[in-house]
N, C-alpha and C positions, 0 to 999 in steps of 0.2 A: 376581675375574670381570672378564674385562674389559669394556672400554669399550663394544665395541657387542653383550655381552651388558646388556650393564646396559642400553643404551638401549630392545635390544627387549623386558626386562621390563617398563619403564615406558611399552611400550606394548601390553603385551599386556592390561592393563586399557580401553585404548583400542574395540581389534580388540571384547575380547567385546561395550561396548557400541553399537557399529555394526554388528559384525553383528545382535546381537539385536531393537537397538528400528527401528534403519537397513534394513539386503540382505534380512533373512527377512521383514519385513512386507513392503516392495515386488516381493520376486520372487512372494508369494502375495498380489500386490495384479494383477502384472503372469500369471499363471496364471487366477485367478479372469478378469478379465474377458475372456478366451478361449474360459471353457466355455461362454458361452451360445450359444444356437440359431445363434448367425452369425457362432460362431466369432473370429479373428482378425479379423472385418470390423466385430468388434462398434467395433474403435474410428478405423472410420470415419465412426462413427455420427456424431459431434461434427462432422461437416463437412456430412454424406452429410443425414441427416435436419432438414423445413424447425424444427422444436420446436430445438432441440438449436442449431441453426445460428443459430438467431435469436439463440437465450442466449444464448452464446458472444460474438455480436457484443453484443447488451450489455453483459454481462460488461464485456470488452476497451475500449469507449467510455467506459463509469461508469467504469475503470479510469482509463485514458485523461485523460479529464478532470480525473479527478478530481488527478489528479498532477502537468499543465500551473498548474493552480487553485492547487495544492498550493507548486509552486515560487514562483509570482510573489510569493501571497501571507505566504511565509516569509521568500523571501532581500529582501523589503522591510524586512519586521519583526525579524529577526537582525541583516541588517547595521544598521537603526538603531540597536538593545539592547546591540550589540558597541561600536558608534562613538559613544554619547552613553551619561553619564553624569549624574541624574536622580534626588532625593527619591520611593524608589518605584518602582525599579526592579528594586530584587530582588523583592521583590510581586507586581510586575508579569509575572515569566518565572519567577516562581510560578505566578499565576495561569493563564499561560497553557499551560503542559508539565503543568498537572492532571489532563487528563481522560485522559492516558497511567495516572492512576491506575483509572480507566471498563472495566470488562468492556462488549463489545460492545453486549448487551441491556441495560446501564444508558444507551450512546448512545441505541440505540434506543429507549428509553422517555423519552428525555430531549428527542428529536426529536419523538414525537406528541404529551406537554409542550408541544407551542413551534406543533407545528404541525397537530396532530392535527383529529378534529371539533371535539375538544372545547379545540382551543391554545387561548395566548395570537393567535395572528396572524388563525388565526380568529375570537375575539371578536371584535378590532378589523376587521376587512377585515367585517364584518357588521355595526358598529353606524354605518364609516363609510358603509358603501356599503350595507349587507342585503342584501350577494353574500359568503358566508361562503368562505374561500378554505383549504380542505386540502391538504394534495402531503406529508403525510409518507409514506406509504403509494404513492409515485411513484416516478421515474425522482429525481426530484427531494428527495424527502426521504431517498433513501438518499444521492445525492451529499452533499447537508448532512452527514446523518451520517458518509462517510465523509476528511469537511474537516476533520470536529470533531476524529478522535482521531488523520489523518496530518501536520497543521499543527503539534503539537506535537515529533514526531521531525524532521521536518526543521528547526525553529526551534532546536535544541539544534545540529544537524548543522550549519551554515551559520553559527553564532555560531564556532561550535568552527572551520571553515575561517577566518575572516574576522578572528579572533584572529593568527590562526600569518600575515599579509600583510607585504610587508617593506614600510611606510610614504613607505617611498624612494622605491620605485617612481611613491607618487604623485606626490611630490612630486618628482621628475624633471620628469613629465608635465606640471604647471602648469609649472616652469619654462620647458618647451618653447610653450612659450601653446596649454595645452589646457584647458578650461573647464571646468566638472566632472563635470558630464552628459556628456563627451569620456571626463574618466578613468574616471567608472564605466563606459564600455561598451568601452571600447580599453585598461582598465587589471584595472582590480576583477571584476567580471564573468566576465574569460576566465581568472583567477587561481583563479576559483573550482570554473571550471567541471569538474572529477574531484569536486568539493561535488556540483553538482548534479547528474550523474550516476548518483551512488552514494545519493542521500537518492531523488532520480525513481524509481530503480530497483527502494530501496525502499517508498517509496511506495504504486509498482506493483502487484508484489507482495502484501502489506498489503493492497491492493483488489479485487487478482481472490481473495483469498484467503478474505478477510471471512465468518465465516457467524453470527455474535450479533448485527449489527449487522441485517446482513438478514432472519434470521431472525425478529426483531422488525420490520421495514418491509413487506419484500415482500411485500405482498398483489398487490398490481398491475403484480407486472416481475416473470419471468424472471430470474436470475440464478447462473451455472455450480455455487456453493456449495448456492443452497438444492434448486438440481433434483438433482442428489445426496443429497441428504435426501431429499427426497421419494424418485426412486425406490430406496432401496434400505429406509426406512423403511416407508411408506403402500403401495409399491407393490411390496413384494420381492423389487425384478428385482437382483440382487449383479453380474450381468456388467457391466447396465449400466454403473452406478454406478462400482463398478469402472473399467471404461473410461473413462467420462466422468471419474472419478478423477487416470485417468494423463494423458489432456488434459486436463485443468487444471496436474500436473504442469510438463508439456513445456510451455508454453508460457510460463510463468511461470519459469520456469526458460532460454527462451532469453531472454526481453529479459532476462535477470540476464546472461549469459552475451554478450548483445550491448554492455552496458554493462561490461562489466569487458573487449572488447575496444576502445571511449573511451576507461578512465578508468584503461586495467593492473590493482595488484592495491586500488583504493583501497573497489571496488564487493561486503566482506569477503561480504554475502551471496549471492554469486555463488556461492563454492566455501566 
């Protein structure tokens, strides 16, 4: 058997799986989205229809806010954990990454226990001020839930990238008179930029498509995953739900592709 034949034989299972579980479902989704009363114009409803457009804006803003906050918190935490050794460090890292084991519904339930109608924050604020603070079912509750499962992923990425930094660059900067903040700003952060872009793109894509947490918490706000779910299950509007699904996928893919253009091959999820 020639080398070329062997390579094609190895690629055969991948080709079958790709066609069966990606290409065919995507093609069927595209066809379904154009079979409604509006035809191909159904795909424009995500930006034309006021309700859908506002839902798209809510989803993008929420995902962007989650990404920025996650990067700030995870960068500080990840660099600190990578650079310092102290008793209990391994346990702390395990605790910080423990949310990776939870599905979105569990994360949503935890936010309800924290900031729901019978949550801890509500009980404390009720005793302190007489007014019960409840925000679990608003955009703030979703934001907190998205942070909960985004920060562990980014911390691990930042720690892995910080481990590969050349200490000699920082020593050279210090020898030239740069202070601690200048070293971080001019040496460390630029060196970590590919990791920032990669982790940020993944955090954004995860927040855009998160369903379990939104299903549990999105009572007072519409986000695209929940809108697609309600159009499909409650309204039985297959064409609209398919078109919205394609729109969600295209927007998320564009963000990932843009991230790839800035960081080369660092964003594996982009392709």
